[in-house]
C-alpha positions as CSV (number, residue, x, y, z in Angstrom):
1,X,72.3,110.0,50.2
2,X,69.4,108.2,48.0
3,X,69.9,104.9,46.1
4,X,66.9,103.3,44.1
5,X,64.3,105.5,47.0
6,X,66.1,104.6,50.1
7,X,68.6,106.0,52.1
8,X,72.0,104.9,52.3
9,X,74.8,105.5,54.4
10,X,78.0,106.4,53.7
11,X,81.4,106.0,55.1
12,X,82.9,103.6,57.6
13,X,82.6,104.6,61.4
14,X,86.2,103.0,62.9
15,X,84.8,103.8,66.3
16,X,81.5,101.2,66.3
17,X,84.1,98.9,64.0
18,X,86.7,98.8,66.3
19,X,84.6,98.1,69.6
20,X,82.6,95.4,67.6
21,X,86.0,93.8,67.0
22,X,87.5,94.0,70.5
23,X,83.7,92.5,72.1
24,X,83.5,89.3,69.1
25,X,88.1,88.9,70.0
26,X,87.4,89.1,73.9
27,X,84.3,87.3,74.1
28,X,85.5,84.7,71.5
29,X,89.0,83.9,73.4
30,X,87.9,85.0,76.7
31,X,90.5,87.6,77.0
32,X,89.8,90.3,79.9
33,X,90.4,93.5,78.6
34,X,92.0,96.4,80.9
35,X,90.6,99.8,80.1
36,X,93.8,101.0,79.2
37,X,93.9,98.4,76.4
38,X,90.8,98.7,74.9
39,X,90.0,101.3,72.0
40,X,87.4,103.9,74.0
41,X,90.6,103.9,76.7
42,X,93.5,104.2,74.0
43,X,91.1,107.2,72.4
44,X,90.5,109.3,75.5
45,X,94.2,109.0,76.5
46,X,95.1,110.9,73.1
47,X,92.1,113.3,73.0
48,X,91.1,113.7,77.0
49,X,94.0,112.7,79.0
50,X,93.0,114.4,82.1
51,X,89.4,112.1,81.9
52,X,91.5,109.1,81.1
53,X,93.6,109.0,84.2
54,X,90.1,109.8,86.1
55,X,89.3,107.4,85.2
56,X,91.7,104.9,85.6
57,X,91.8,106.5,89.2
58,X,88.5,105.3,89.6
59,X,89.2,101.4,88.7
60,X,88.9,98.9,90.9
61,X,92.2,98.3,92.9
62,X,93.5,95.1,91.2
63,X,92.7,96.8,87.5
64,X,93.6,100.2,88.3
65,X,97.2,98.1,89.1
66,X,97.0,96.6,85.8
67,X,96.3,99.6,84.4
68,X,99.4,101.6,85.9
69,X,101.6,98.3,84.8
70,X,100.4,98.7,81.1
71,X,100.7,102.2,81.0
72,X,104.5,101.7,82.4
73,X,105.0,99.4,79.6
74,X,103.9,100.9,77.0
75,X,106.1,104.0,77.6
76,X,103.2,106.3,79.1
77,X,104.9,108.1,82.0
78,X,101.5,108.6,84.8
79,X,100.9,111.7,86.3
80,X,101.7,112.3,90.0
81,X,98.7,112.5,91.9
82,X,98.5,114.1,95.4
83,X,97.5,111.3,98.4
84,X,97.8,114.1,101.1
85,X,97.8,118.0,102.2
86,X,101.7,118.2,102.0
87,X,101.8,116.5,98.6
88,X,99.1,118.6,97.3
89,X,100.3,121.7,99.1
90,X,104.0,120.7,97.5
91,X,102.6,120.8,93.9
92,X,100.5,123.8,94.1
93,X,103.8,125.5,95.3
94,X,105.5,124.3,92.6
95,X,103.5,124.9,89.7
96,X,103.0,128.8,91.1
97,X,106.8,129.1,90.9
98,X,106.5,127.7,87.3
99,X,104.0,130.3,86.5
100,X,106.0,132.8,88.2
101,X,109.3,131.9,86.0
102,X,107.5,132.3,83.2
103,X,106.0,135.8,83.7
104,X,109.5,136.7,84.5
105,X,110.7,135.3,80.9
106,X,108.0,137.1,79.2
107,X,108.6,140.4,81.2
108,X,112.4,140.1,80.2
109,X,111.3,139.5,76.6
110,X,109.0,142.4,76.5
111,X,111.7,144.7,77.6
112,X,110.8,145.0,81.2
């Protein structure tokens, strides 16, 4: 929008505001904010949970442990991530079983 011959931005950039407020607060108070507590982290959890948990899993060990403790206190249920081939196979078999059950239910609904 032009005002007196100058381009003026309209609206409010909430993302920039929250990030700047967090940065100022953290710097002023010396607060060490975990990714899970950050505005960016909370937004990622709401919009892209898969990427959020991938980022949490990539944190250094101490930060990751703290992140899972914080998630637990916030009532967020973290996904179970297989750590070996047996757990991975069990997870795949369970998912296939759910898919088969869903397909059976759909077939029954259609009268097959």
